N, C-alpha and C positions, 0 to 999 in steps of 0.2 A: 831498543838503543844498542849501540855494536860494544864492542869490547876490544879496544885498541891497544891496550898496554903488551908491552913487548915486542909492536910493531916498528919497522922507521920511524921516524919522526915526521917524515914527509906524511907517511900515513894517516897518524895519528892525526897531525894540523890540519889535514883535510877533512876529515871525521868532524875536528871541531869546528872547521868555517862550516861543514854542512848541517851541523846539529842534530848530529847523530850520536852522541856519545852522554853519559850520563853525568850526573852531576856533580859526583866525586871527582871523577876523571878531567873534568870541565875545569873546576878548582885546580887541580893537577897539574893542569895545562896552563892555566891563569899563571899560576905562580911562577913559573918557569919561564915564562915568558916574561914578567916585570922584570926575572934577574939576570938572564940572557940575552944577551945583545943579538948571539948569532941564531938563537933562536928566534927572537922577535926579526930580524933579518929575513930569515925564512918565512916564516908566518906570512910576511907582509908581498913580499913575490909568488905566494901562491895562492892569496887572493888577490893579487894584479892576474895570476893566469886564471882564477875562475872568472873573473869578471872578461875577458878578453874573449875566453871560451862561450861563455853566455851571447854576448854580443855579435861572435862568427854563426852562433848557432840560430838566433834571431834572425842574420841577414841568409842566412840558407832558406828560413822557413819563406820568405820573401823571394824569393828569385821564382821567377818562373818555371812552372812545370810542365815538363813535355806534355804533349797533349793526346798521344799515342799510351801516356800513362795512367792519363784520366781516364780515359776512352776504357781499357784493360779493369778499373778497378766498377767500373759504372758498370760495365757491359758483360765482363766475361766471368760464367760460372764457375766455379770450384778456387780451390786456392791452389797457384804454383807453388815449384818449389822454392823460387824464391821469394815470393812471402810467406812459405814457411821459415825460413832463415832468418826474415827480417821480423816476422812476430818472436822465433825464439832467443833471438838477442835483444828484443826492448824487454822481454820477460827479465834479464837478464840485467837490464843497464841499473839497476840499484844498485847490484855487488860491484860493478868495476866502474863504477862513474868517478872513482875518484884519482885512475890512475889517467885520464887525458891532464887533468890539471898537476898529477906530480910531471907527468911529463913537459907541460908547460913550465913550468918550475923550472925542471933539469935544464932545458934551455936558456932560459933568462937567468939563472947561475953562470951560463959557460959566455954569458954576451954583456960588453958595459952596455947601462944604459942608452948612451946617444945610439950605437952600434945596434941595439936590440931595436929600437923605433925606427931607425937605417932600413935593415933587413925586413921588420914585418911591413913597412909601406911599400918597401918594392916589390915584396910577392904578393901583398893583394893586386897590383896592378900589372901581375906578367899575363899575358896573352890574353888583356884585352887592350886591341888598339881603337886610334880614335872611331874611324868609320864604326865599329862593333859599338862601342860608347854612343853614337850618337843615334845609331838604327834601334837600340835599345827606347833612347831618349823619344823617339817618333810614333817608334810605337804606342810608346805609353798614354802621352799625349791622343793616338788615334783611339785607344783603349777606354782614356776621358770622355771623350769627344761622343762617342759610341751608349756609349751608360745613357746620355744624357737626351741624345735624338733621337735613338730607339723608342725612347717611352713618348714621343709627341704623338699625338692623335691626328691636330688638323694641322702643323706644321711640320710634319716629318723629315717633307725634303724646301730647297729654297727653289728650286725649278722641277717643274712638275717634268714625266715621263711624253706626256706630249709633246716636248719641247725637245726633244731629243737631239734634232740636227743643232738647233742654239749651244745646249750644253757640250757639244761635241768641239764647237768653236771655241764658247766660250772658257770652258776649261783647259782647252788645250793651248791657248792664248796663255791664261794667265799662271798656268802649272810651269809651261813650257815642257810638255810631255803629248807628242799627236799620240790619239786614241781612236777606236773606236768602242761604242758601248756592245758591249758581252751582251749576248742573248741567251739565260740561261733558265730557259723554261723545260728545257730536257731535265735539268736537273732540280725543278717542281718551283722556280724563283722565279718572280713579276718583276721589272724592270718599275721603280717607282719614283726615279727624280734624281738629282744631284745636287749636292752641297762645295761652297768652297771653305776649305776650312787654314788652319794655321797651325805646324805642328816643327816642333826644334827650328824655329824663325825662317819655316819655308812655306810657300801657298803649298796647301796640296788640295788632290781634288778626291771626292766621295762618290762613290755612285753608290746610292739603295735599292736595296731589294728585298720585296718581302717572297715568306713560302707561303705554301699553301696551308701550313700552322698558324701563321700569324708571324712567324716569327720574325725579326730582321735581319739580314747580312748587310755588310760594306764593303764594296773595292776601292780601296784607297791609294796614292800616289805620288811622288811625287819629284824630280827630280832631281839624281844623285847621279854625277860623274866618278866619283871618287869608289867607291863602294866595288866587290870584287863582281864581274857578269856571268852568273852562272843557271844553271837550267836546275841549281838542287830547291827544293823548297823546306821552309822552315817553319816546327811546327811548336809553339807552345801555347800556355793558359795565364792569364790574369785573372784570380775570381774567378767569375761564371762566364767570362768570354772566351772561346778559341781562338787563337790569329794564325796565320797560316801566311808567311813572309818571302818573297824573293826579290833579284835584280833581275834587269831585263833591259836591254836598248837603252841605258843611260839612264833606267828610272829606276825606286824602290817600290813595292809593291805590298799591301795587303789584304788580305781576306778576312772578314771578322765578322764572329759571328755565334751564338751560344755554344757554349764549350761541349755542350754535352751532344749537339750532332756529329754523325759517324761520318757527317759525306764531303769536312771540311777540305779534303786534301782534292776530293773529286773535283768540287767545284773551283777550288783555285786552279787545277791543271786546264778544266776546260775554259776558264776564265782568261789563261795564259796564252792561251790558244790562239786566240783571237782578240783579244784588248788589243 
C-alpha cells in the first residue's frame, strides 16, 4: 500500500480511488470527504476522469492494429529500441498511473459541465470525415463475412471459378464496377469462385482464393465515387484477419486474409494491377 500523507489532495484521492492506501489513511479521507464539500467535489471529478480514461483506453485496445506492426511482432527476432522503451514504460506504469487522472481532473476543474461535454464530443470527431467512418464500417462488415464464409467446406462460394465469365458479368452489373478476375497463381493463390455480399448498405463483390496451404483470401469491392482516388494501400488488422484496402476507378477495394501472412500487400498490388 502507498503512503500518500503529505502529498497534494489530488494525489491522495487518486490513490484512494485505486485502492492503494492503507485502512487508516482511507478512514482519514472518508472523514474528510464527509465534512468537506470541496474535497468531495474534487473526488467526484477524479472519479469521472478515471472512468473517462478507462473508456478511452478500452476503445484504443479495440482500434485496428497496423498490419506491419503485427508482422514485426510475429516475425522479427530481437527487440527494437522502441520495444525496449515500451517495456521500460510499462514497468513504471504503476508508479505514474495516477497522473493522467490528475490531469483529467485539472482540465475538468477549468471547464463548465456543458462546455466539457462539448469539447470532449468535438475532440472525438476531429479528423474523421464521413467517408472515413463509412470505409471503416464496410471493412468491419467484410471481416465478419470472411470469418463465416472462409470456414465453409462445401459452400465456400456462390458461383464456382469454372463460371468465370458469368461471374464477371453478374457481379459487374450487381455492384456497378466493371472488372476482370485477377489471376494470382504467381502469388500462390487459386481462384475458387465468387459471392455477392452487402456491406454498409451497398452490394459488394467477393472474389475468393485459396492458398497452397489451404488458407482463404478474398478480394472485395463496392462502388464508391465519394472517397479519395489514390494509389496508396492502407494496411490494418482485425483480430486474426489482415486487410489491405485501396481506392481506384470510382470503387473501394480490400484484400482480406490471415493476419500472419507476410505477402498481403504484394498480393493486393498484383490484384490492383489487373482487376
